[in-house]
N, C-alpha and C positions, 0 to 999 in steps of 0.2 A: 123425698123419695116417692116415685110413682109405682105403687104396688102392682098395678095391672101390667106395666111394662116389665117390671122385675119378674113377675110370674111368666110372662111371655118369653123373657130371656131364659129362664130356667127350663121351660118346655122346649124351647129351641135348642138349648144345649143337650137336652135329653134326646131329641130327634137326631142331632148330630152324632151322639154316642151310639144310638141304635143303628144308624146308617153305617158308622165306622166299624162297629164290632159285630153285631148280628148280621147286618147286610153284607159286610165284607165276607163273612163266612158262608152265607147263603147265596150270594150273587157274584161278588168279585172273584173269589177263589174258583168256583166252577167255570166262570167266564175264562179265566186264564188257563184252566185245564181242558177247555173244549178243543179237542183235536180236529174237529170238523169245521172249525172257523178259521178263515184266512187271517194272517197276521195283522193286516191293516185294520179291518173292522174290530178285531179282538183288542188291539192295543189302543186304538182310538177310543173305544168304549171304556177301557180301563183308565185312560187319561181323563175322560169325561166323569168317571166315577170320582176321581180325585178333585176335579173342579167342583162337583157337588159337595164334597166334604168341606172344601174351603168356603164355599158359599154358605153352607149351614153354620159353620163356625162364625163367619162374619155376621150373619143375621143375629145370632145369639149375642155377639159382642155389641152390635148396634142397639139392640133392645136394652142390654145391660147399661151401656153408656147413657142412653137417653133416659133410663129410669133414674139414674143418679144425677143427671144434669137437665133440669127443666128447660134450659135454653137450647137444648139439642133435640127438639121434637122432630126436626127434619129427618134425623136418622130413624126415629120411630115410624114416621110416615113411610120412609123408603122400605124399612123392614116389613111393615104391615102390607105395603103394596106387593113386595116380593112374595111374602107368604100367602097372600090372597091369590096371586097369580098361580103359584105352585099348587095351592088347594084346588082351584078351579080345574087346572090341568089334570091333577091327580084324580078328581072326581069324574072328569069327562073321558079319560082314556080307557078305563076298564070296560064300560059299556060299548064304546066305539070299537074296541078290539075283541069283543065278546069274551071278556074275562070277568071274574067276580072280584068284589072288593075283598073277599077273604084271601085271594091270591095277590091283590094289589091294593093294600089298605093305605098307601102313603098319603093320598089326598086328605083323608080323614085326620091324619096327624096334624095337619096344618090349620084345620078349621078352628080349634080353640085358640091357637096362637094368633090367628088373624083377628078373631073376635076380641081377644084381650088387647091386642095392639090397637084396634079401632076404638075401644073404650078408653085406653090409655092416652090416646092423642086428642080425644074430644074433651 
């Protein structure tokens, strides 16, 4: 059992739950209630919200599977690459859009997962 990948799986599952429940209430519900947003961007954004939910759950599953199966490190590499890319994007967007990390902290959530994944695959 790879403890680093197991912890990365747990943190990834936690991020998925935060996204689903807290983010759903704070982001998805107001998005759907926005009367001034045209239907196409509104529902495409909502669809993308669900794509992210699926991706986050898949990342958690990839880390968990790789933690229990040492012959499956390709999954851990893929999950680490995905979380690393999400982390970089999440850290770059707020300053580029003149936002604060207090309003957009998502990138920071992926940093410890990426570090644990990198340790776990090495």
